MIGU-613246 format. One record per residue (C-alpha): residue number from 1; y negated, z negated, x. Coordinates in steps of 0.05 Angstrom, whole numbers, always signed. Layout:
> NUM, Y, Z, X
...
This chain:
> 1, +854, -912, +2925
> 2, +792, -925, +2991
> 3, +806, -905, +3056
> 4, +845, -944, +3102
> 5, +898, -970, +3032
> 6, +975, -976, +3033
> 7, +991, -897, +3002
> 8, +1059, -904, +2977
> 9, +1066, -838, +2957
> 10, +1051, -830, +3042
> 11, +1113, -856, +3062
> 12, +1157, -821, +2999
> 13, +1127, -761, +3045
> 14, +1157, -797, +3103
> 15, +1220, -809, +3065
> 16, +1222, -730, +3057
> 17, +1216, -708, +3115
> 18, +1267, -757, +3151
> 19, +1316, -736, +3095
> 20, +1300, -666, +3104
> 21, +1320, -680, +3186
> 22, +1381, -715, +3181
> 23, +1424, -680, +3120
> 24, +1405, -606, +3166
> 25, +1425, -642, +3235
> 26, +1491, -677, +3190
> 27, +1509, -611, +3176
> 28, +1485, -613, +3103
> 29, +1446, -562, +3065
> 30, +1385, -548, +3065
> 31, +1386, -500, +3122
> 32, +1315, -504, +3133
> 33, +1312, -585, +3144
> 34, +1283, -590, +3212
> 35, +1218, -560, +3184
> 36, +1206, -642, +3158
> 37, +1180, -657, +3237
> 38, +1122, -614, +3226
> 39, +1119, -658, +3154
> 40, +1119, -707, +3202
> 41, +1062, -675, +3242
> 42, +1020, -657, +3193
> 43, +1018, -737, +3170
> 44, +1017, -774, +3234
> 45, +947, -721, +3247
> 46, +922, -743, +3185
> 47, +924, -822, +3200
> 48, +915, -822, +3264
> 49, +845, -773, +3253
> 50, +820, -818, +3201
> 51, +834, -881, +3240
> 52, +799, -859, +3298
> 53, +735, -826, +3246
> 54, +726, -895, +3223
> 55, +721, -923, +3283
> 56, +685, -875, +3317
> 57, +635, -865, +3280
> 58, +621, -937, +3263
> 59, +623, -945, +3346
> 60, +679, -988, +3340
> 61, +724, -946, +3380
> 62, +776, -974, +3440
> 63, +816, -930, +3479
> 64, +846, -988, +3495
> 65, +869, -1019, +3444
> 66, +885, -952, +3405
> 67, +936, -931, +3453
> 68, +958, -1014, +3462
> 69, +966, -993, +3383
> 70, +1013, -935, +3400
> 71, +1055, -963, +3446
> 72, +1062, -1027, +3400
> 73, +1079, -969, +3342
> 74, +1127, -924, +3396
> 75, +1158, -965, +3448
> 76, +1202, -1021, +3433
> 77, +1239, -970, +3388
> 78, +1247, -922, +3435
> 79, +1261, -960, +3493
> 80, +1316, -990, +3450
> 81, +1347, -928, +3420
> 82, +1344, -892, +3502
> 83, +1384, -960, +3528
> 84, +1435, -966, +3463
> 85, +1435, -883, +3482
> 86, +1456, -894, +3551
> 87, +1503, -953, +3531
> 88, +1547, -915, +3487
> 89, +1541, -846, +3540
> 90, +1584, -888, +3591
> 91, +1651, -897, +3542
> 92, +1653, -835, +3513
> 93, +1608, -780, +3549
> 94, +1629, -742, +3612
> 95, +1588, -744, +3682
> 96, +1561, -679, +3673
> 97, +1529, -695, +3601
> 98, +1525, -766, +3605
> 99, +1481, -747, +3679
> 100, +1432, -702, +3630
> 101, +1435, -760, +3581
> 102, +1409, -804, +3616
> 103, +1349, -755, +3658
> 104, +1324, -734, +3580
> 105, +1321, -802, +3576
> 106, +1288, -826, +3632
> 107, +1232, -768, +3610
> 108, +1235, -795, +3532
> 109, +1216, -856, +3554
> 110, +1151, -835, +3596
> 111, +1141, -787, +3536
> 112, +1155, -720, +3565
> 113, +1222, -700, +3534
> 114, +1186, -634, +3511
> 115, +1188, -610, +3577
> 116, +1256, -640, +3598
> 117, +1287, -597, +3532
> 118, +1238, -536, +3555
> 119, +1276, -532, +3611
> 120, +1332, -557, +3605
> 121, +1366, -522, +3541
> 122, +1381, -461, +3576
> 123, +1458, -423, +3566
> 124, +1497, -473, +3608
> 125, +1464, -532, +3593
> 126, +1510, -547, +3524
> 127, +1507, -541, +3464
> 128, +1436, -565, +3429
> 129, +1480, -611, +3378
> 130, +1519, -655, +3434
> 131, +1446, -672, +3475
> 132, +1437, -751, +3440
> 133, +1362, -751, +3455
> 134, +1332, -684, +3448
> 135, +1309, -696, +3394
> 136, +1260, -743, +3422
> 137, +1226, -679, +3444
> 138, +1183, -693, +3382
> 139, +1154, -747, +3410
> 140, +1136, -712, +3469
> 141, +1106, -672, +3438
> 142, +1074, -730, +3390
> 143, +1051, -779, +3446
> 144, +1009, -720, +3475
> 145, +984, -703, +3435
> 146, +953, -787, +3422
> 147, +933, -783, +3492
> 148, +883, -731, +3480
> 149, +852, -726, +3404
> 150, +812, -782, +3424
> 151, +784, -756, +3466
> 152, +768, -688, +3436
> 153, +754, -733, +3371
> 154, +714, -787, +3405
> 155, +671, -731, +3445
> 156, +666, -690, +3377
> 157, +638, -749, +3332
> 158, +594, -763, +3395
> 159, +556, -698, +3390
> 160, +550, -697, +3309
> 161, +490, -736, +3323
> 162, +458, -674, +3352
> 163, +502, -626, +3332
> 164, +533, -629, +3251
> 165, +583, -582, +3236
> 166, +603, -599, +3313
> 167, +674, -642, +3277
> 168, +684, -576, +3243
> 169, +683, -533, +3293
> 170, +736, -564, +3339
> 171, +783, -580, +3289
> 172, +776, -497, +3273
> 173, +777, -465, +3336
> 174, +843, -515, +3345
> 175, +881, -504, +3285
> 176, +852, -423, +3297
> 177, +877, -418, +3375
> 178, +942, -468, +3363
> 179, +977, -426, +3307
> 180, +948, -357, +3339
> 181, +988, -386, +3407
> 182, +1051, -405, +3358
> 183, +1056, -338, +3329
> 184, +1050, -307, +3397
> 185, +1096, -348, +3435
> 186, +1145, -331, +3365
> 187, +1136, -256, +3374
> 188, +1160, -270, +3440
> 189, +1224, -302, +3429
> 190, +1195, -363, +3467
> 191, +1220, -421, +3463
> 192, +1156, -451, +3487
> 193, +1125, -452, +3418
> 194, +1178, -497, +3406
> 195, +1172, -547, +3451
> 196, +1125, -549, +3476
> 197, +1053, -571, +3452
> 198, +1011, -524, +3448
> 199, +1037, -482, +3404
> 200, +1041, -541, +3347
> 201, +966, -570, +3359
> 202, +947, -532, +3296
> 203, +999, -580, +3250
> 204, +965, -644, +3279
> 205, +907, -623, +3265
> 206, +916, -581, +3206
> 207, +930, -655, +3180
> 208, +864, -681, +3213
> 209, +822, -628, +3189
> 210, +840, -652, +3113
> 211, +795, -723, +3134
> 212, +734, -685, +3136
> 213, +753, -646, +3068
> 214, +788, -705, +3024
> 215, +704, -743, +3004
> 216, +689, -669, +2962
> 217, +767, -655, +2943
> 218, +783, -717, +2912
> 219, +746, -708, +2850
> 220, +778, -644, +2829
> 221, +810, -643, +2758
> 222, +871, -676, +2736
> 223, +899, -602, +2726
> 224, +882, -582, +2791
> 225, +911, -639, +2823
> 226, +973, -642, +2792
> 227, +978, -574, +2803
> 228, +963, -570, +2887
> 229, +1015, -624, +2885
> 230, +1069, -583, +2847
> 231, +1045, -536, +2893
> 232, +1051, -571, +2960
> 233, +1122, -600, +2949
> 234, +1152, -522, +2932
> 235, +1114, -496, +2996
> 236, +1162, -553, +3037
> 237, +1218, -534, +2999
> 238, +1230, -470, +2991
> 239, +1228, -459, +3062
> 240, +1272, -520, +3072
> 241, +1314, -482, +3035
> 242, +1295, -419, +3051
> 243, +1292, -416, +3130
> 244, +1358, -413, +3175
> 245, +1360, -446, +3249
> 246, +1358, -372, +3269
> 247, +1296, -361, +3238
> 248, +1229, -352, +3284
> 249, +1201, -413, +3283
> 250, +1141, -445, +3283
> 251, +1098, -389, +3282
> 252, +1077, -359, +3212
> 253, +1143, -394, +3191
> 254, +1100, -466, +3193
> 255, +1045, -450, +3160
> 256, +1089, -461, +3083
> 257, +1107, -534, +3102
> 258, +1050, -546, +3149
> 259, +988, -530, +3072
> 260, +1036, -565, +3025
> 261, +1053, -623, +3061
> 262, +972, -619, +3072
> 263, +965, -625, +2997
> 264, +1019, -675, +2978
> 265, +979, -720, +3029
> 266, +899, -701, +2993
> 267, +877, -764, +2963
> 268, +856, -758, +2881
> 269, +819, -797, +2837
> 270, +891, -818, +2808
> 271, +957, -820, +2824
> 272, +990, -743, +2803
> 273, +1061, -731, +2774
> 274, +1090, -722, +2840
> 275, +1056, -777, +2888
> 276, +1083, -821, +2836
> 277, +1156, -795, +2842
> 278, +1139, -808, +2923
> 279, +1117, -874, +2912
> 280, +1180, -901, +2872
> 281, +1240, -928, +2911
> 282, +1283, -924, +2950
> 283, +1223, -871, +2974
> 284, +1176, -922, +3006
> 285, +1228, -957, +3039
> 286, +1268, -900, +3066
> 287, +1202, -879, +3091
> 288, +1191, -949, +3128
> 289, +1247, -948, +3168
> 290, +1234, -874, +3178
> 291, +1209, -880, +3258
> 292, +1274, -914, +3263
> 293, +1319, -871, +3218
> 294, +1299, -813, +3256
> 295, +1298, -841, +3330
> 296, +1382, -872, +3314
> 297, +1419, -818, +3274
> 298, +1412, -751, +3321
> 299, +1454, -811, +3377
> 300, +1508, -828, +3332
> 301, +1521, -757, +3299
> 302, +1508, -719, +3378
> 303, +1557, -777, +3408
> 304, +1610, -780, +3341
> 305, +1607, -704, +3366
> 306, +1639, -722, +3433
> 307, +1681, -772, +3413
> 308, +1717, -719, +3371
> 309, +1712, -671, +3428
> 310, +1662, -625, +3409
> 311, +1713, -605, +3335
> 312, +1660, -594, +3273
> 313, +1645, -654, +3237
> 314, +1681, -659, +3178
> 315, +1641, -682, +3117
> 316, +1660, -755, +3105
> 317, +1648, -767, +3189
> 318, +1576, -734, +3183
> 319, +1565, -777, +3122
> 320, +1588, -842, +3152
> 321, +1551, -833, +3213
> 322, +1483, -822, +3173
> 323, +1495, -887, +3130
> 324, +1511, -917, +3202
> 325, +1439, -885, +3217
> 326, +1403, -912, +3155
> 327, +1434, -989, +3174
> 328, +1420, -981, +3246
> 329, +1351, -963, +3232
> 330, +1337, -1022, +3185
> 331, +1355, -1074, +3237
> 332, +1311, -1032, +3285
> 333, +1246, -1033, +3235
> 334, +1264, -1108, +3212
> 335, +1276, -1131, +3292
> 336, +1242, -1096, +3336
> 337, +1192, -1054, +3302
> 338, +1164, -1111, +3263
> 339, +1158, -1173, +3310
> 340, +1116, -1120, +3360
> 341, +1074, -1094, +3315
> 342, +1057, -1161, +3302
> 343, +1049, -1189, +3363
> 344, +979, -1218, +3382
> 345, +997, -1202, +3460
> 346, +918, -1178, +3485
> 347, +915, -1088, +3485
> 348, +909, -1091, +3564
> 349, +981, -1132, +3570
> 350, +1011, -1100, +3504
> 351, +991, -1031, +3547
> 352, +1013, -1048, +3619
> 353, +1076, -1079, +3578
> 354, +1092, -1022, +3551
> 355, +1081, -989, +3616
> 356, +1126, -1035, +3667
> 357, +1193, -1024, +3600
> 358, +1187, -948, +3602
> 359, +1187, -952, +3681
> 360, +1241, -992, +3681
> 361, +1282, -956, +3621
> 362, +1261, -879, +3668
> 363, +1290, -926, +3737
> 364, +1352, -934, +3700
> 365, +1367, -865, +3667
> 366, +1343, -830, +3738
> 367, +1391, -877, +3780
> 368, +1448, -850, +3729
> 369, +1412, -787, +3737
> 370, +1424, -783, +3815
> 371, +1492, -817, +3819
> 372, +1517, -748, +3779
> 373, +1538, -789, +3718
> 374, +1585, -841, +3736
> 375, +1641, -807, +3750
> 376, +1682, -865, +3789
> 377, +1692, -875, +3706
> 378, +1751, -839, +3703
> 379, +1796, -801, +3749
> 380, +1776, -743, +3797
> 381, +1807, -677, +3759
> 382, +1764, -699, +3713
> 383, +1708, -711, +3740
> 384, +1709, -650, +3770
> 385, +1717, -611, +3699
> 386, +1661, -649, +3674
> 387, +1614, -637, +3720
> 388, +1558, -568, +3716
> 389, +1532, -582, +3782
> 390, +1622, -589, +3805
> 391, +1647, -530, +3778
> 392, +1588, -486, +3773
> 393, +1522, -495, +3820
> 394, +1567, -488, +3886
> 395, +1516, -469, +3939
> 396, +1519, -397, +3963
> 397, +1535, -390, +4050
> 398, +1516, -320, +4051
> 399, +1451, -283, +4027
> 400, +1413, -217, +4034
> 401, +1356, -165, +4009
> 402, +1364, -115, +3978
> 403, +1306, -115, +3935
> 404, +1242, -141, +3962
> 405, +1212, -202, +3941
> 406, +1286, -220, +3925
> 407, +1361, -242, +3951
> 408, +1434, -237, +3926
> 409, +1490, -287, +3927
> 410, +1534, -249, +3974
> 411, +1628, -271, +3972
> 412, +1676, -242, +4024
> 413, +1670, -215, +4081
> 414, +1609, -215, +4128
> 415, +1557, -163, +4094
> 416, +1537, -134, +4166
> 417, +1607, -125, +4191
> 418, +1635, -119, +4133
> 419, +1689, -51, +4124
> 420, +1680, -47, +4046
> 421, +1602, -59, +4008
> 422, +1597, -84, +3935
> 423, +1553, -95, +3881
> 424, +1579, -137, +3820
> 425, +1531, -121, +3759
> 426, +1531, -172, +3707
> 427, +1505, -230, +3665
> 428, +1544, -302, +3687
> 429, +1605, -269, +3661
> 430, +1607, -234, +3728
> 431, +1580, -290, +3761
> 432, +1646, -332, +3755
> 433, +1686, -283, +3782
> 434, +1657, -296, +3838
> 435, +1710, -344, +3865
> 436, +1768, -298, +3867
> 437, +1731, -252, +3892
> 438, +1709, -280, +3956
> 439, +1784, -283, +3955
> 440, +1798, -215, +3952
> 441, +1742, -197, +3997
> 442, +1756, -239, +4058
> 443, +1835, -216, +4057
> 444, +1801, -141, +4055
> 445, +1748, -143, +4096
> 446, +1699, -130, +4033
> 447, +1629, -156, +4022
> 448, +1603, -168, +3948
> 449, +1533, -189, +3943
> 450, +1523, -213, +3864
> 451, +1473, -180, +3804
> 452, +1468, -238, +3766
> 453, +1415, -200, +3716
> 454, +1418, -165, +3645
> 455, +1486, -128, +3632
> 456, +1469, -60, +3657
> 457, +1490, -28, +3588
> 458, +1422, -59, +3572
> 459, +1366, -9, +3578
> 460, +1307, +33, +3569
> 461, +1359, +91, +3571
> 462, +1410, +47, +3540
> 463, +1427, -9, +3477
> 464, +1393, -61, +3444
> 465, +1410, -129, +3435
> 466, +1391, -183, +3384
> 467, +1346, -225, +3380
> 468, +1305, -187, +3425
> 469, +1323, -121, +3431
> 470, +1310, -117, +3503
> 471, +1262, -152, +3536
> 472, +1227, -120, +3589
> 473, +1266, -163, +3655
> 474, +1320, -125, +3625
> 475, +1290, -51, +3638
> 476, +1260, -70, +3703
> 477, +1315, -85, +3738
> 478, +1355, -42, +3712
> 479, +1300, +8, +3745
> 480, +1297, -27, +3805
> 481, +1377, -33, +3812
> 482, +1380, +47, +3811
> 483, +1329, +65, +3860
> 484, +1365, +7, +3899
> 485, +1434, +50, +3895
> 486, +1402, +106, +3909
> 487, +1376, +97, +3968
> 488, +1436, +40, +3992
> 489, +1500, +93, +4004
> 490, +1526, +39, +4034
> 491, +1547, +3, +3971
> 492, +1607, +38, +3954
> 493, +1640, +6, +3902
> 494, +1595, -23, +3843
> 495, +1633, -74, +3795
> 496, +1612, -76, +3724
> 497, +1632, -146, +3676
> 498, +1601, -187, +3632
> 499, +1620, -224, +3566
> 500, +1626, -153, +3531
> 501, +1662, -194, +3471
> 502, +1608, -228, +3441
> 503, +1570, -157, +3440
> 504, +1602, -105, +3384
> 505, +1559, -146, +3328
> 506, +1496, -150, +3361
> 507, +1481, -83, +3410
> 508, +1459, -24, +3378
> 509, +1411, +36, +3394
> 510, +1330, +48, +3401
> 511, +1308, +63, +3337
> 512, +1358, +31, +3294
> 513, +1383, -41, +3282
> 514, +1463, -60, +3282
> 515, +1507, -41, +3233
> 516, +1586, -75, +3238
> 517, +1630, -91, +3281
> 518, +1663, -18, +3278
> 519, +1604, +24, +3299
> 520, +1586, -29, +3359
> 521, +1647, -14, +3392
> 522, +1633, +53, +3395
> 523, +1569, +42, +3420
> 524, +1590, +0, +3472
> 525, +1643, +54, +3499
> 526, +1589, +105, +3495
> 527, +1546, +65, +3547
> 528, +1596, +54, +3578
> 529, +1626, +118, +3590
> 530, +1544, +137, +3596
> 531, +1536, +78, +3656
> 532, +1586, +96, +3701
> 533, +1569, +167, +3698
> 534, +1497, +149, +3714
> 535, +1528, +104, +3789
> 536, +1575, +145, +3807
> 537, +1574, +186, +3861
> 538, +1600, +218, +3924
> 539, +1638, +164, +3963
> 540, +1618, +110, +3918
> 541, +1667, +88, +3858
> 542, +1646, +52, +3794
> 543, +1698, -9, +3771
> 544, +1681, -28, +3699
> 545, +1719, -90, +3684
> 546, +1734, -125, +3619
> 547, +1722, -176, +3597
> 548, +1768, -250, +3618
> 549, +1812, -286, +3566
> 550, +1780, -351, +3541
> 551, +1790, -405, +3494
> 552, +1761, -410, +3431
> 553, +1731, -477, +3441
> 554, +1715, -509, +3505
> 555, +1780, -550, +3512
> 556, +1743, -590, +3568
> 557, +1728, -645, +3518
> 558, +1811, -654, +3505
> 559, +1816, -663, +3580
> 560, +1774, -722, +3580
> 561, +1817, -740, +3522
> 562, +1875, -745, +3563
> 563, +1851, -783, +3612
> 564, +1850, -848, +3577
> 565, +1793, -867, +3611
> 566, +1731, -858, +3562
> 567, +1731, -875, +3491
> 568, +1745, -808, +3456
> 569, +1800, -784, +3382
> 570, +1871, -757, +3409
> 571, +1870, -686, +3431
> 572, +1947, -644, +3423
> 573, +1914, -582, +3453
> 574, +1963, -539, +3499
> 575, +1925, -532, +3557
> 576, +1975, -510, +3606
> 577, +1957, -430, +3577
> 578, +1911, -399, +3522
> 579, +1976, -393, +3470
> 580, +1941, -344, +3408
> 581, +1921, -382, +3376
> 582, +1860, -400, +3423
> 583, +1835, -341, +3427
> 584, +1801, -296, +3396
> 585, +1831, -233, +3349
> 586, +1770, -193, +3374
> 587, +1778, -207, +3451
> 588, +1835, -141, +3433
> 589, +1793, -97, +3397
> 590, +1738, -101, +3460
> 591, +1793, -86, +3517
> 592, +1828, -33, +3472
> 593, +1761, +3, +3496
> 594, +1758, -1, +3556
> 595, +1835, +15, +3566
> 596, +1798, +83, +3520
> 597, +1758, +103, +3576
> 598, +1827, +97, +3639
> 599, +1821, +157, +3675
> 600, +1755, +185, +3646
> 601, +1738, +196, +3722
> 602, +1765, +197, +3790
> 603, +1706, +156, +3820
> 604, +1715, +107, +3755
> 605, +1760, +41, +3755
> 606, +1776, +0, +3700
> 607, +1813, -67, +3696
> 608, +1837, -101, +3642
> 609, +1850, -194, +3654
> 610, +1891, -197, +3599
> 611, +1937, -130, +3627
> 612, +1959, -170, +3686
> 613, +1946, -241, +3676
> 614, +1985, -254, +3609
> 615, +2042, -248, +3585
> 616, +2067, -222, +3509
> 617, +2041, -287, +3486
> 618, +2005, -328, +3532
> 619, +1953, -330, +3588
> 620, +1948, -374, +3649
> 621, +1906, -427, +3646
> 622, +1931, -467, +3712
> 623, +1955, -430, +3781
> 624, +1973, -459, +3847
> 625, +1966, -527, +3807
> 626, +1885, -524, +3783
> 627, +1849, -518, +3722
> 628, +1811, -443, +3727
> 629, +1752, -460, +3659
> 630, +1707, -499, +3666
> 631, +1682, -486, +3594
> 632, +1716, -438, +3537
> 633, +1695, -380, +3570
> 634, +1683, -382, +3654
> 635, +1725, -393, +3708
> 636, +1701, -454, +3745
> 637, +1668, -429, +3816
> 638, +1702, -493, +3853
> 639, +1767, -480, +3848
> 640, +1813, -486, +3918
> 641, +1829, -425, +3962
> 642, +1901, -420, +3927
> 643, +1882, -409, +3867
> 644, +1818, -378, +3879
> 645, +1876, -328, +3919
> 646, +1915, -315, +3864
> 647, +1862, -310, +3807
> 648, +1839, -253, +3852
> 649, +1909, -224, +3863
> 650, +1929, -216, +3778
> 651, +1855, -195, +3764
> 652, +1870, -132, +3802
> 653, +1808, -148, +3862
> 654, +1858, -153, +3923
> 655, +1894, -87, +3912
> 656, +1831, -61, +3883
> 657, +1796, -73, +3967
> 658, +1866, -56, +4002
> 659, +1857, +18, +3958
> 660, +1792, +30, +3969
> 661, +1770, +39, +4042
> 662, +1703, +50, +4046
> 663, +1703, +132, +4054
> 664, +1758, +149, +3993
> 665, +1714, +143, +3925
> 666, +1791, +151, +3888
> 667, +1813, +100, +3869
> 668, +1873, +105, +3807
């Protein structure tokens, strides 16, 4: 088969790649189906390199023509899917989710969504499977590759006329450097290896390198060709079923599927058994619509998850979503992809038209984002609950410099004139207590500074936590805070609060490994005692605050269903109180760890929120007429004064601050 001729087996490889991704995203096996994206990267690297090298060697390569072809191939279907997703989002999504979706759509239109999701897939950005355009990160990586790769290849082709090994050197250098970077980044737990092009470039280059080697390999013996194709298929399928979403990736785990894809793409003198199977229908058909299928499937799944209020999809729902995606993909391929690819507009006009269209969609996306997700679509209460900017990102009105080059937010009384100065140290489960602390502090003349960092139990002398062990920042913050407290005797209360309930299954000591929930509870108790002993000092008390009660699943989608303004499935949960069926049964075990620490030292106070908030059967979800939660396990920061004061009283902070006069450390 000559170079540049249609190969149905490559469409079959595309089909394999997209099916792996679809089944994985829908919650079906294989557990490592995400490697299908890497298969696509290798195919793109091979096909694009083949085109560029053939045209560059014949001195007929046109950058304008190349980019016009890429615009025809990528832009029309992408913009249609973004527009349809925004239309669906207006009917289904809460303001915060809609604002994020619209902004991600703007970045996707501009070919930058991988950088957007790199910066916006953190703790409070919501579950990844609820972000309707998350999958466009891979298109961003691919488009960035298309921008740079022609420049490198054309330059290498020209250089190779004087230095024949220039092209081979380019491929070798790029594969080695990018793969080494990916392995290093993955070992450090950096998600940049996943989203950014620098750790992915080697996958495209590996496909491109095949173009240089194929003429020497095409004449290999038939037996060897059959064996290599089978090995290539195995190198894709075995990782697909062995890896999981928690496996380090890309790094070394991406090597097998990348090499396997290259082996499947490798031309042979005659079609092998694997190639003939991949060339049989329906694989070539699925391969032809694979781009549109990839574009449509994720928004359909994500919006369906929003529609069912965050509940896990049933097998029937997930299968139905994939069936709908196939129909939409065929329509998109037939009536969007094909007409635009066959268009006869001059290259310059194609590029300009594509740029204008992407800019228009980006402007719409940014406008929706700037409107905060169009909260006027629903009631004021739901708008307040359904936006991270409103519930969490509340401006801090007072800051102090306790550390060099950084400031901490302070609530309660004015730090300079406060009767008592306190420091609360912990993660987001310390930060969400700030409204209650503010109310208690204002009433009692107490100023409370927030140190939002690794919980104090994680340090060189303390515990490690999966998956990263002990990030360097944890030890640095611990040492700096200990030194600051020794130099600040005016801070007479140190409050430790964190998401303790999630820790027993993930904590371990230096040189050890997590051995189970029961051992984790013992380790937590030991470390809390050690930390309390370390931070307590003459004139200073340590306050250990157990975790606050929280829901098994996020209750906010149920509010969306009840509001009636959005298209949502019915929800029958009781949103007034957190009943036994809504609470994590292991919460009680962690609370028991804290209760056992009571009375061990006169200068250590233990607060267990469930003891003061809850009755024998349930815990309140509303106070002073306001819903307390912003998600499954965090109180919202935009509570009114009445709810803040009641929460402070029920958590025990008001009584604690009244009993503590700023001079006496003994607080019972």
